[in-house]
Residue frames as a rotation matrix with the C-alpha (Angstrom) as fourth column:
MET 1
-0.607 -0.375 -0.700 84.49
-0.674 -0.222 0.704 103.38
-0.420 0.900 -0.118 105.46
SER 2
0.466 0.876 -0.126 82.00
-0.788 0.346 -0.509 101.85
-0.402 0.337 0.851 103.06
GLU 3
0.202 -0.336 0.920 82.57
0.143 0.939 0.312 98.30
-0.969 0.069 0.238 101.86
GLY 4
0.489 -0.073 0.869 84.45
0.846 0.285 -0.451 98.18
-0.214 0.956 0.201 98.57
ARG 5
0.941 -0.186 0.283 85.99
-0.089 -0.942 -0.324 101.62
0.327 0.279 -0.903 98.98
ILE 6
0.210 -0.950 -0.232 89.75
0.823 0.300 -0.483 102.17
0.528 -0.089 0.845 99.21
ARG 7
0.866 0.009 -0.500 91.16
0.356 -0.712 0.605 104.40
-0.350 -0.702 -0.620 101.92
ALA 8
0.201 -0.815 0.543 93.77
0.712 -0.259 -0.653 106.95
0.673 0.518 0.528 100.83
ASP 9
0.737 -0.068 -0.672 95.73
0.538 -0.543 0.645 109.04
-0.409 -0.837 -0.364 103.31
VAL 10
0.253 -0.704 0.664 97.94
0.606 -0.420 -0.675 112.02
0.754 0.573 0.321 102.49
TRP 11
0.312 -0.274 -0.910 100.16
0.841 -0.366 0.399 113.95
-0.443 -0.889 0.116 104.90
VAL 12
0.378 -0.023 0.926 100.45
0.704 -0.643 -0.303 117.63
0.602 0.766 -0.227 104.05
ASP 13
-0.260 -0.433 -0.863 102.46
0.717 -0.685 0.128 120.70
-0.646 -0.586 0.489 104.97
PRO 14
0.702 0.702 -0.124 100.84
0.430 -0.556 -0.711 123.84
-0.568 0.446 -0.692 103.49
MET 15
0.443 -0.594 -0.671 104.22
-0.596 -0.755 0.274 125.18
-0.669 0.279 -0.689 102.30
ASP 16
-0.437 -0.697 0.569 105.35
-0.093 0.664 0.742 122.03
-0.895 0.272 -0.355 100.45
PRO 17
-0.171 0.404 -0.899 104.71
-0.925 -0.379 0.006 122.25
-0.338 0.833 0.438 96.68
TRP 18
-0.791 -0.174 -0.586 105.14
-0.442 0.826 0.351 118.52
0.423 0.537 -0.730 95.99
SER 19
-0.827 0.559 -0.055 102.53
0.423 0.556 -0.715 117.56
-0.370 -0.615 -0.697 98.56
TRP 20
-0.276 0.734 -0.620 100.22
-0.454 -0.668 -0.590 120.15
-0.847 0.119 0.518 97.03
VAL 21
-0.373 0.105 -0.922 100.43
-0.914 0.131 0.384 118.53
0.161 0.986 0.047 93.60
ALA 22
-0.929 0.004 -0.371 99.98
0.030 0.997 -0.065 115.03
0.370 -0.072 -0.926 95.04
SER 23
-0.676 0.721 -0.152 96.94
0.239 0.020 -0.971 116.16
-0.697 -0.693 -0.186 97.01
ARG 24
-0.186 0.604 -0.775 95.37
-0.810 -0.540 -0.227 117.70
-0.556 0.586 0.590 93.87
TRP 25
-0.652 -0.087 -0.753 95.87
-0.572 0.708 0.414 114.34
0.497 0.701 -0.511 92.14
LEU 26
-0.936 0.285 -0.209 94.16
0.353 0.772 -0.529 112.49
0.011 -0.568 -0.823 94.98
LEU 27
-0.416 0.826 -0.380 91.22
-0.226 -0.498 -0.837 114.90
-0.881 -0.262 0.394 94.91
GLU 28
-0.242 0.279 -0.929 90.90
-0.970 -0.059 0.235 114.11
0.011 0.959 0.285 91.23
VAL 29
-0.895 -0.120 -0.430 91.05
-0.142 0.990 0.019 110.38
0.423 0.078 -0.903 92.03
GLU 30
-0.761 0.648 0.043 88.05
0.036 0.108 -0.993 110.87
-0.648 -0.754 -0.106 94.32
GLN 31
-0.106 0.759 -0.643 86.01
-0.796 -0.452 -0.402 111.75
-0.596 0.469 0.652 91.24
VAL 32
0.123 0.083 -0.989 86.84
-0.904 0.421 -0.077 108.58
0.410 0.903 0.126 89.30
ARG 33
-0.492 -0.287 -0.822 87.46
0.037 0.936 -0.349 105.87
0.870 -0.203 -0.450 91.92
ALA 34
0.684 0.719 -0.124 85.70
0.084 0.091 0.992 104.67
0.725 -0.689 0.002 95.08
VAL 35
-0.335 -0.919 -0.209 88.11
0.556 -0.013 -0.831 106.33
0.761 -0.395 0.515 97.49
ASP 36
0.871 0.412 -0.267 87.86
0.454 -0.468 0.758 107.70
0.187 -0.782 -0.595 101.02
LEU 37
0.026 -0.898 0.440 90.51
0.474 -0.376 -0.796 110.44
0.880 0.229 0.416 101.12
ARG 38
0.866 0.193 -0.462 91.82
0.500 -0.281 0.819 111.66
0.028 -0.940 -0.340 104.47
PHE 39
0.345 -0.731 0.589 94.23
-0.030 -0.636 -0.771 114.51
0.938 0.249 -0.241 105.10
HIS 40
0.713 -0.237 -0.660 96.76
0.700 0.197 0.686 114.59
-0.033 -0.951 0.306 107.95
VAL 41
0.912 -0.397 0.108 99.08
-0.393 -0.918 -0.055 117.35
0.121 0.007 -0.993 109.07
MET 42
0.565 -0.818 -0.109 102.85
0.817 0.535 0.216 117.04
-0.119 -0.211 0.970 108.90
SER 43
0.806 -0.379 -0.454 105.89
-0.264 -0.918 0.296 119.32
-0.529 -0.119 -0.840 109.05
VAL 44
0.808 -0.586 0.061 108.54
0.260 0.262 -0.929 119.38
0.529 0.767 0.364 106.35
ALA 45
0.280 -0.720 0.635 110.77
-0.739 -0.584 -0.336 121.23
0.612 -0.375 -0.696 108.82
LEU 46
0.399 -0.095 0.912 110.58
-0.747 0.543 0.384 118.22
-0.531 -0.834 0.146 111.16
VAL 47
0.959 -0.041 0.282 111.18
0.185 0.842 -0.507 115.75
-0.216 0.538 0.814 108.33
ASN 48
0.618 -0.734 0.282 114.31
0.237 -0.168 -0.957 117.67
0.749 0.658 0.071 107.30
ALA 49
0.816 -0.292 0.498 115.59
-0.574 -0.508 0.642 118.42
0.065 -0.810 -0.583 110.82
GLY 50
0.407 -0.756 0.513 119.23
-0.327 0.404 0.854 117.44
-0.853 -0.516 -0.083 111.19
ARG 51
0.550 -0.179 0.815 119.70
0.717 0.602 -0.352 116.72
-0.428 0.778 0.460 107.49
ASP 52
-0.615 -0.788 -0.031 122.12
0.599 -0.493 0.631 118.39
-0.512 0.369 0.775 105.11
ILE 53
-0.039 0.547 -0.836 120.85
-0.341 -0.794 -0.504 121.46
-0.939 0.266 0.217 103.29
PRO 54
0.612 0.335 0.717 119.49
0.474 0.570 -0.671 120.40
-0.633 0.750 0.190 99.86
GLU 55
-0.268 -0.852 0.451 121.84
0.877 -0.022 0.480 120.94
-0.398 0.524 0.753 96.94
GLN 56
0.057 0.346 0.936 119.71
0.803 -0.573 0.163 123.66
0.593 0.743 -0.311 95.34
TYR 57
0.932 0.298 0.206 120.09
0.112 -0.778 0.618 125.77
0.344 -0.553 -0.759 98.52
ARG 58
0.416 -0.828 -0.377 123.82
0.906 0.342 0.249 125.21
-0.078 -0.445 0.892 99.10
ASP 59
-0.485 -0.626 0.611 124.72
0.701 -0.696 -0.157 128.67
0.524 0.352 0.776 97.73
ALA 60
-0.451 0.409 0.793 122.04
-0.482 -0.860 0.169 130.37
0.751 -0.306 0.585 99.85
PRO 61
-0.637 0.163 -0.754 121.55
0.517 0.815 -0.261 128.29
0.572 -0.556 -0.603 102.99
GLU 62
-0.929 0.297 -0.220 119.91
0.003 -0.589 -0.808 131.19
-0.370 -0.752 0.546 104.79
ALA 63
-0.474 0.792 -0.386 117.02
-0.847 -0.289 0.446 131.09
0.242 0.538 0.807 102.29
TYR 64
-0.284 0.320 -0.904 116.46
0.011 0.944 0.330 127.41
0.959 0.084 -0.272 103.06
LEU 65
-0.779 -0.060 -0.624 116.56
0.601 0.215 -0.770 127.94
0.180 -0.975 -0.131 106.80
GLU 66
-0.845 0.517 -0.139 114.16
-0.445 -0.822 -0.355 130.86
-0.298 -0.238 0.924 106.52
ARG 67
-0.313 0.750 -0.583 111.75
-0.681 0.251 0.688 128.75
0.662 0.612 0.432 104.46
MET 68
-0.414 0.126 -0.901 111.82
0.443 0.893 -0.079 125.98
0.795 -0.431 -0.426 107.05
SER 69
-0.916 0.042 -0.398 111.21
0.351 -0.394 -0.849 128.50
-0.192 -0.918 0.347 109.83
ARG 70
-0.702 0.675 -0.225 108.33
-0.706 -0.700 0.104 130.18
-0.087 0.232 0.969 107.99
SER 71
-0.481 0.529 -0.699 106.69
-0.242 0.687 0.686 126.82
0.843 0.499 -0.203 107.29
TRP 72
-0.872 0.112 -0.476 105.91
0.469 0.466 -0.750 126.41
0.138 -0.878 -0.459 110.98
GLY 73
-0.813 0.570 -0.122 103.21
-0.455 -0.751 -0.479 129.11
-0.364 -0.334 0.869 110.98
PRO 74
-0.160 0.812 -0.561 100.73
-0.919 0.084 0.385 127.53
0.360 0.577 0.733 108.55
VAL 75
-0.342 0.028 -0.939 101.33
0.001 1.000 0.030 123.99
0.940 0.010 -0.341 109.78
ARG 76
-0.965 0.014 -0.261 100.74
0.262 0.027 -0.965 125.05
-0.007 -1.000 -0.029 113.39
VAL 77
-0.547 0.825 -0.142 97.48
-0.780 -0.564 -0.273 126.74
-0.305 -0.038 0.952 112.38
ALA 78
-0.137 0.469 -0.873 96.46
-0.629 0.639 0.442 123.56
0.765 0.610 0.208 110.53
ALA 79
-0.664 -0.168 -0.729 97.16
0.358 0.785 -0.506 121.57
0.657 -0.597 -0.461 113.68
ALA 80
-0.933 0.358 -0.049 95.16
-0.147 -0.501 -0.853 124.03
-0.329 -0.788 0.520 115.78
ALA 81
-0.285 0.857 -0.430 92.24
-0.946 -0.179 0.270 123.62
0.155 0.484 0.862 113.39
VAL 82
-0.248 0.134 -0.959 92.44
-0.120 0.979 0.167 119.84
0.961 0.157 -0.227 113.76
ALA 83
-0.895 -0.113 -0.431 92.48
0.398 0.230 -0.888 120.19
0.199 -0.967 -0.161 117.55
HIS 84
-0.784 0.611 -0.106 89.50
-0.499 -0.723 -0.478 122.53
-0.369 -0.322 0.872 117.36
ALA 85
0.130 0.937 -0.324 87.28
-0.918 -0.010 -0.397 120.66
-0.375 0.349 0.859 114.90
GLY 86
0.418 0.001 0.909 88.88
0.012 1.000 -0.006 117.33
-0.909 0.014 0.418 114.00
GLU 87
-0.584 -0.790 0.186 90.79
0.153 0.117 0.981 116.13
-0.797 0.602 0.052 110.94
LYS 88
0.064 0.684 0.726 87.71
0.924 0.233 -0.302 116.46
-0.376 0.691 -0.618 108.75
VAL 89
0.845 0.271 -0.462 88.37
0.156 -0.949 -0.273 120.21
-0.512 0.159 -0.844 108.46
LEU 90
0.025 -0.983 -0.180 91.94
0.063 -0.178 0.982 119.80
-0.998 -0.036 0.058 107.27
GLY 91
-0.261 -0.133 0.956 91.27
0.892 0.344 0.292 119.08
-0.368 0.930 0.029 103.61
ASP 92
0.613 0.583 0.533 89.31
0.742 -0.657 -0.134 122.28
0.272 0.478 -0.835 103.05
LEU 93
0.860 -0.342 -0.379 91.64
-0.042 -0.788 0.615 124.44
-0.509 -0.512 -0.692 105.15
TYR 94
-0.112 -0.947 0.300 94.70
0.333 0.249 0.909 123.01
-0.936 0.202 0.288 103.41
THR 95
-0.047 0.172 0.984 93.13
0.999 0.026 0.043 123.70
-0.018 0.985 -0.173 100.03
ALA 96
0.901 0.421 0.107 92.31
0.419 -0.907 0.043 127.27
0.115 0.006 -0.993 101.05
MET 97
0.549 -0.782 -0.296 95.88
-0.153 -0.442 0.884 127.86
-0.822 -0.440 -0.362 102.26
GLY 98
-0.217 -0.734 0.644 97.55
0.491 0.488 0.722 126.03
-0.844 0.473 0.254 99.39
THR 99
0.421 0.428 0.799 95.58
0.906 -0.232 -0.353 127.80
0.034 0.873 -0.486 96.69
ARG 100
0.996 -0.048 -0.071 96.82
-0.037 -0.989 0.143 131.12
-0.077 -0.140 -0.987 98.05
ILE 101
0.362 -0.930 0.062 100.42
-0.290 -0.049 0.956 129.96
-0.886 -0.364 -0.288 98.57
HIS 102
-0.384 -0.609 0.694 101.00
0.339 0.606 0.719 127.82
-0.859 0.512 -0.026 95.47
VAL 103
0.040 0.478 0.877 98.48
0.993 0.082 -0.090 128.89
-0.115 0.875 -0.471 92.85
LYS 104
0.877 0.400 0.268 98.17
0.429 -0.902 -0.057 132.60
0.219 0.165 -0.962 93.62
GLY 105
0.021 -0.990 0.136 101.72
0.689 -0.084 -0.719 133.03
0.724 0.110 0.681 94.86
GLU 106
0.720 0.281 0.634 100.76
-0.215 -0.778 0.590 134.99
0.660 -0.561 -0.500 97.98
SER 107
-0.138 -0.917 -0.373 103.71
0.329 0.313 -0.891 135.45
0.934 -0.246 0.259 100.32
ASP 108
-0.505 0.059 0.861 102.15
-0.724 -0.573 -0.385 137.22
0.471 -0.818 0.331 103.32
LEU 109
-0.677 0.174 -0.715 101.48
0.223 0.974 0.025 134.14
0.701 -0.143 -0.698 105.40
ASP 110
-0.878 0.415 -0.238 99.59
0.140 -0.253 -0.957 136.03
-0.457 -0.874 0.164 108.09
THR 111
-0.351 0.762 -0.545 97.07
-0.856 -0.497 -0.144 137.13
-0.380 0.416 0.826 105.46
VAL 112
-0.513 0.104 -0.852 97.02
-0.512 0.759 0.401 133.68
0.689 0.642 -0.336 103.86
VAL 113
-0.886 0.120 -0.448 96.16
0.392 0.711 -0.584 132.06
0.249 -0.693 -0.676 107.18
ALA 114
-0.717 0.633 -0.294 93.52
-0.112 -0.520 -0.846 134.61
-0.688 -0.574 0.444 108.18
ASP 115
-0.303 0.613 -0.730 91.78
-0.946 -0.288 0.150 134.54
-0.118 0.736 0.667 104.80
ALA 116
-0.623 0.030 -0.782 91.88
-0.275 0.927 0.255 130.73
0.733 0.374 -0.569 104.65
LEU 117
-0.910 0.315 -0.270 90.30
0.380 0.368 -0.849 130.44
-0.168 -0.875 -0.454 108.10
ASP 118
-0.483 0.756 -0.441 87.58
-0.529 -0.654 -0.541 132.86
-0.698 -0.028 0.716 107.03
GLU 119
-0.461 0.270 -0.845 86.95
-0.839 0.176 0.514 130.92
0.287 0.947 0.146 103.81
VAL 120
-0.559 0.189 -0.808 86.28
0.064 0.981 0.185 127.63
0.827 0.052 -0.560 105.58
GLY 121
0.381 0.856 0.351 84.35
-0.259 -0.265 0.929 129.14
0.888 -0.444 0.120 108.49
LEU 122
0.203 -0.394 -0.896 86.88
0.861 0.508 -0.028 128.51
0.467 -0.766 0.442 111.23
PRO 123
0.880 0.165 -0.445 87.52
0.406 -0.748 0.526 131.04
-0.246 -0.643 -0.725 114.02
ARG 124
0.653 -0.660 0.371 90.10
-0.026 -0.509 -0.860 133.64
0.757 0.552 -0.350 113.03
GLU 125
0.666 -0.381 0.641 91.50
-0.742 -0.248 0.623 133.32
-0.079 -0.890 -0.448 116.56
LEU 126
0.855 -0.350 0.382 93.15
0.303 0.936 0.179 130.07
-0.420 -0.037 0.907 115.44
ALA 127
0.728 -0.603 0.325 95.66
0.157 -0.314 -0.936 132.21
0.667 0.733 -0.134 113.53
ALA 128
0.587 -0.505 0.633 97.41
-0.799 -0.488 0.351 132.92
0.131 -0.712 -0.690 116.84
ALA 129
0.845 -0.246 0.474 98.65
0.036 0.911 0.410 129.31
-0.533 -0.330 0.779 116.78
ALA 130
0.826 -0.539 0.166 101.19
0.209 0.019 -0.978 130.32
0.524 0.842 0.129 114.11
VAL 131
-0.025 -0.862 0.506 103.46
-0.424 -0.449 -0.787 131.72
0.905 -0.234 -0.355 116.81
SER 132
0.286 0.186 0.940 102.62
-0.950 0.185 0.252 129.24
-0.128 -0.965 0.229 119.57
ASP 133
-0.689 -0.560 -0.460 104.03
-0.599 0.797 -0.072 125.80
0.407 0.226 -0.885 120.33
GLU 134
-0.223 0.673 0.705 100.74
-0.861 0.204 -0.466 124.66
-0.457 -0.711 0.534 121.90
HIS 135
0.769 0.623 0.144 99.99
-0.458 0.694 -0.555 122.16
-0.446 0.361 0.819 119.12
ASP 136
0.041 -0.846 -0.532 103.55
-0.990 0.037 -0.136 121.19
0.134 0.532 -0.836 118.22
GLU 137
-0.624 -0.257 0.738 103.16
-0.463 0.883 -0.084 117.74
-0.630 -0.394 -0.669 119.78
LEU 138
0.456 0.826 0.330 100.16
-0.053 0.396 -0.917 117.09
-0.888 0.400 0.225 117.52
VAL 139
0.695 -0.291 -0.658 102.31
-0.719 -0.268 -0.641 118.11
0.010 0.919 -0.395 114.53
ALA 140
-0.358 -0.929 0.095 105.17
-0.933 0.361 0.010 115.92
-0.044 -0.085 -0.995 115.73
ALA 141
-0.327 0.288 0.900 102.96
-0.265 0.887 -0.379 112.89
-0.907 -0.363 -0.214 116.36
SER 142
0.753 0.658 0.034 101.31
-0.116 0.183 -0.976 113.10
-0.648 0.731 0.214 112.96
THR 143
0.460 -0.684 -0.566 104.68
-0.872 -0.228 -0.433 113.61
0.167 0.693 -0.701 111.25
ARG 144
-0.530 -0.640 0.557 106.08
-0.749 0.661 0.046 110.59
-0.397 -0.393 -0.829 113.11
ALA 145
0.187 0.683 0.706 103.12
-0.111 0.729 -0.676 108.52
-0.976 0.048 0.212 111.97
ALA 146
0.893 0.104 -0.438 103.91
-0.428 -0.109 -0.897 109.40
-0.142 0.988 -0.053 108.36
MET 147
0.064 -0.969 -0.238 107.61
-0.955 0.010 -0.298 108.63
0.291 0.246 -0.924 108.72
ASP 148
-0.362 -0.131 0.923 106.96
-0.595 0.794 -0.121 105.42
-0.717 -0.593 -0.366 110.64
ALA 149
0.610 0.724 0.321 104.87
-0.185 0.524 -0.832 104.24
-0.770 0.448 0.454 107.71
VAL 150
0.980 -0.189 -0.067 107.62
-0.051 0.088 -0.995 104.72
0.194 0.978 0.076 105.09
GLY 151
0.338 -0.915 -0.222 110.95
0.935 0.354 -0.037 104.95
0.112 -0.195 0.974 106.93
LEU 152
0.442 -0.185 -0.878 113.12
0.490 -0.769 0.409 107.81
-0.751 -0.611 -0.249 108.10
GLN 153
-0.581 -0.776 -0.245 115.21
0.182 -0.417 0.891 108.53
-0.793 0.473 0.383 105.00
ILE 154
-0.162 0.642 0.749 112.37
0.987 0.120 0.110 109.95
-0.020 0.757 -0.653 102.97
GLY 155
-0.995 -0.061 -0.084 110.87
0.058 -0.998 0.039 113.26
-0.086 0.034 0.996 101.92
THR 156
-0.181 0.976 -0.120 107.47
0.022 -0.118 -0.993 114.52
-0.983 -0.182 0.000 100.87
PRO 157
0.031 0.892 0.450 104.82
-0.928 -0.142 0.345 113.82
0.372 -0.429 0.823 99.76
ILE 158
-0.972 -0.167 0.168 103.78
-0.221 0.897 -0.384 110.82
-0.087 -0.410 -0.908 101.82
VAL 159
-0.052 0.979 -0.196 100.64
-0.958 0.006 0.287 108.89
0.282 0.203 0.938 100.91
ARG 160
-0.820 -0.060 0.569 99.10
-0.262 0.924 -0.279 105.62
-0.509 -0.378 -0.774 102.03
LEU 161
-0.202 0.725 -0.658 96.88
-0.957 -0.005 0.288 103.77
0.206 0.688 0.695 99.57
ALA 162
0.625 0.551 -0.553 94.93
-0.424 0.834 0.352 100.68
0.655 0.015 0.755 100.62
GLY 163
0.979 -0.186 0.085 97.26
-0.003 0.402 0.916 100.31
-0.205 -0.897 0.393 103.59
ALA 164
0.310 -0.913 0.264 100.54
0.949 0.315 -0.022 100.57
-0.063 0.257 0.964 101.64
ALA 165
0.772 -0.051 -0.633 102.53
0.137 -0.960 0.244 103.75
-0.620 -0.275 -0.735 102.35
PHE 166
0.379 -0.626 0.682 104.84
0.896 0.065 -0.439 105.54
0.230 0.777 0.586 99.92
PHE 167
-0.175 -0.423 -0.889 107.24
0.181 -0.901 0.393 108.43
-0.968 -0.092 0.235 99.78
GLY 168
-0.973 -0.045 -0.227 105.62
-0.207 -0.273 0.940 109.86
-0.104 0.961 0.256 96.68
PRO 169
0.274 -0.452 0.849 104.39
0.960 0.179 -0.214 109.91
-0.055 0.874 0.483 94.10
VAL 170
-0.241 -0.410 -0.879 106.52
0.203 -0.907 0.368 112.95
-0.949 -0.090 0.302 93.33
ILE 171
-0.009 0.345 0.939 104.62
0.995 0.092 -0.024 114.37
-0.095 0.934 -0.344 90.36
SER 172
-0.868 -0.428 -0.251 105.12
0.403 -0.903 0.148 117.81
-0.290 0.027 0.957 88.86
LYS 173
-0.685 0.714 -0.148 101.60
-0.701 -0.590 0.400 118.10
0.198 0.377 0.905 87.45
ALA 174
-0.496 0.569 0.656 98.42
-0.319 0.584 -0.747 116.46
-0.808 -0.579 -0.108 88.73
PRO 175
-0.973 0.228 0.034 96.79
0.131 0.425 0.896 114.15
0.189 0.876 -0.443 86.19
ARG 176
-0.530 0.848 0.019 93.09
-0.781 -0.479 -0.400 114.65
-0.330 -0.227 0.916 85.54
GLY 177
0.348 0.842 -0.412 90.13
-0.934 0.350 -0.075 112.38
0.081 0.411 0.908 85.01
GLU 178
0.990 0.116 -0.081 90.85
-0.116 0.993 -0.003 108.78
0.080 0.013 0.997 84.12
ASP 179
0.228 -0.972 -0.060 94.59
-0.016 0.058 -0.998 109.50
0.974 0.228 -0.002 83.96
ALA 180
-0.215 -0.242 0.946 94.44
-0.901 -0.326 -0.287 110.23
0.378 -0.914 -0.148 87.70
GLY 181
0.649 0.567 0.508 92.62
-0.713 0.685 0.147 106.96
-0.264 -0.458 0.849 88.28
THR 182
0.834 -0.381 -0.400 95.11
0.006 0.730 -0.683 105.00
0.552 0.567 0.611 86.20
LEU 183
-0.202 -0.933 0.298 98.05
-0.378 -0.206 -0.903 106.30
0.903 -0.295 -0.311 88.23
PHE 184
-0.021 0.293 0.956 96.17
-0.999 0.019 -0.027 105.47
-0.026 -0.956 0.292 91.43
ASP 185
0.914 0.404 -0.027 95.45
-0.405 0.910 -0.087 101.93
-0.010 0.090 0.996 90.24
ALA 186
0.463 -0.816 -0.347 99.12
-0.003 0.390 -0.921 101.42
0.886 0.427 0.178 89.37
LEU 187
-0.404 -0.651 0.642 100.31
-0.637 -0.303 -0.709 102.53
0.656 -0.696 -0.292 92.80
VAL 188
0.364 0.584 0.726 97.76
-0.905 0.405 0.129 100.37
-0.218 -0.704 0.676 94.59
THR 189
0.938 -0.057 -0.343 99.08
-0.100 0.901 -0.423 97.43
0.333 0.431 0.839 92.55
LEU 190
0.026 -1.000 0.003 102.71
-0.126 -0.006 -0.992 98.26
0.992 0.025 -0.126 93.37
GLY 191
-0.276 -0.098 0.956 101.86
-0.903 -0.314 -0.293 98.69
0.329 -0.944 -0.002 97.04
GLY 192
0.726 0.654 0.211 100.30
-0.687 0.695 0.210 95.25
-0.009 -0.298 0.954 97.09
TYR 193
0.586 -0.618 -0.525 103.72
0.203 0.739 -0.643 93.65
0.784 0.270 0.558 96.51
ALA 194
0.990 -0.025 -0.136 105.21
0.131 -0.153 0.980 93.37
-0.045 -0.988 -0.148 100.00
HIS 195
0.345 -0.938 0.020 108.85
0.775 0.296 0.558 93.11
-0.530 -0.177 0.829 98.82
LEU 196
0.240 -0.227 0.944 108.93
0.737 -0.591 -0.330 96.32
0.632 0.774 0.026 96.76
SER 197
0.192 -0.217 -0.957 110.90
0.862 -0.429 0.270 99.09
-0.469 -0.877 0.104 98.48
GLU 198
-0.083 -0.295 -0.952 111.92
-0.056 -0.952 0.300 101.67
-0.995 0.079 0.063 95.86
VAL 199
0.177 0.063 0.982 111.15
0.977 0.105 -0.183 102.85
-0.115 0.992 -0.043 92.32
LYS 200
0.450 -0.102 -0.887 112.83
0.222 -0.949 0.222 106.12
-0.865 -0.297 -0.404 91.34
ARG 201
0.156 -0.528 0.835 114.10
0.967 -0.091 -0.238 108.26
0.201 0.844 0.497 88.51
ALA 202
-0.789 -0.550 -0.273 115.61
0.595 -0.796 -0.116 111.73
-0.153 -0.254 0.955 88.37
ARG 203
0.081 0.814 -0.576 113.23
0.428 -0.550 -0.717 114.67
-0.900 -0.188 -0.392 88.76
ILE 204
-0.404 -0.226 0.886 112.31
0.905 0.042 0.424 115.82
-0.133 0.973 0.188 85.27
SER 205
-0.261 0.331 0.907 110.40
0.354 -0.841 0.408 119.06
0.898 0.428 0.102 85.92
GLU 206
-0.995 -0.071 0.064 109.40
-0.020 -0.501 -0.865 121.57
0.093 -0.863 0.497 88.55
PRO 207
-0.503 0.862 -0.059 105.90
0.615 0.309 -0.725 121.75
-0.607 -0.402 -0.686 90.09
ASP 208
-0.891 0.382 0.246 103.14
0.002 -0.538 0.843 122.91
0.454 0.751 0.479 87.76
PHE 209
-0.816 0.559 -0.145 100.10
0.185 0.015 -0.983 124.17
-0.547 -0.829 -0.116 89.69
SER 210
-0.660 0.587 -0.469 97.83
-0.751 -0.518 0.409 124.70
-0.003 0.622 0.783 86.71
């Protein structure tokens, strides 16, 4: 990392909408601040394993369980891509998957994965990882690294800015331009105070992918 640049890490699961918005914010930050952004794979299904079903799914728990099960396919393919070519490929592959899942609303995950691999020039054979546990330990290790950084009773997104890790920011719409930089500056400042553990308010809106 170049001297004077700030390292930013984000852990992502292709199916998680909140991580998608946070990652779009960090990509915007790259344009206005001296930041080295690095993507890491994680599994929301692992983060939520053993926890109560979220309140919004209490009336339809099967829908929640199906979503957690389906999330394994894309995250396993992301892990296979990392094993094949290193973490440097993850940002582009995640963007290719996430654009299809979150922005375009595509629901056929087999097609999402295959088309995303094609878009970034990775072997289509990596799609077979969606139904294999070959790279599950990589997923688990990276997810543990994220949770170790912020504590176990957290959710997504998880980011680390200048060495300080956060659960969040949970933002419904990614700020652009200097607004993105201002939010980044504020979080770096907050993270620099070693005794700060939590700042929170009720969720005020759903994810906006525009």
